[in-house]
N, C-alpha and C positions, 0 to 999 in steps of 0.2 A: 200233295195229295192231293191240294184243289185242283189243280186240271184235270190228275187220274179222273177224279169225283164225275165232272165234268164228259171229259170225254165218254166215261161208260154209261151215263144217260142218254148222250150222243149215242153211241152206237144201238142203244133199245130204240131209236128211235126218237129220241121225245128230245124238246126245245128248254132248257131249263133257264130260267134266268134266276138270280143271286138278290137277296136281300140279308139285310144287319137288326138286331135291336142291342142295347146294353142290357147291361145288368139286370136283374128283377124286373124288366118290363116285363107288363103282362096282356093278354089281349083274353079278352070273356069270352064268354062260349057264342058257337056261330058256326053255322055250316056252309057249302058250296055249292051252286048245281053244275059240278063238272070234279072230277075224280082227282085226285092230288096226289104226287110224287115227292116227299122232303127229302134232303138228304143233309145232313149237319157238314158243313167244312171245318167249321173250328167253331170251340166252346161245348156248350150243351143246353137242351131245353125239353122242357116234363109238357107231355102232351097230355091232357085231360078228357075223357070220353064220359061224358055226364050222365047216359045213357045207359053204360054199363058200370060207372062209378069205377072204373079203370085208369090210371099210370102210365102212360108211357114214357120214357128216360131213355134223350138221346145224345149221342157222344160222336165225336168225330168220327166221320164212316159212316155211321150207324143208317140207316133211312125207317121212312114210313109211308104208308100208302093209304088213304085214306079214299073212298069211294062218294060220290056223292049225295048229300044231305044226309052224311057222317057231322053231328052234335061234335065239338072240341072245342077248349081253351088251351091257355099255352102260358105258361112262365122260363122268361129266360133266364137259365144259369147264372151262376157267382163269376164270371168273365166271358158276359156275354154270347152272342151267337151269329156265326152265318152262316145261310144254308142256300143249296141249291131246290128250285121249285120248279116241275112240269107239271103241265095241265094235260090232261087226257078227256074224252068224251064221257059224259053220265052213263055208267052200266059197265064199265072196262073192268074195273077193279070191282070183286065180290064184298070184300069185308076188309076191317083195317086189320093193319097187317105189318110189326115191324121186324126188320132184317138187320142184323147186328153187321159192322163193318167186317168184310172178309165169308159173310153169308152170303154175296148177291154180286 
């Protein structure tokens, strides 16, 4: 599945890189000056959106789109996570959006 996800992102004109974290790793709330697309290759991760008190759980094949300036934190699932991530110019994405595997 991982190769297929990378190809799908590249077919959209994106240039994804890969990153991984171990079980239970956490990122404190932060934001970026660019739009971000994240796709889970393996494992799971939960993103929190402090400004709306929303939690977004991502599993293999799920995608999260985060516009620039969106404050978010993250907690890696019990099996760790490997994600593909691509950056877009600020203003490309309108709002945070989760898309389940098979929906994008």
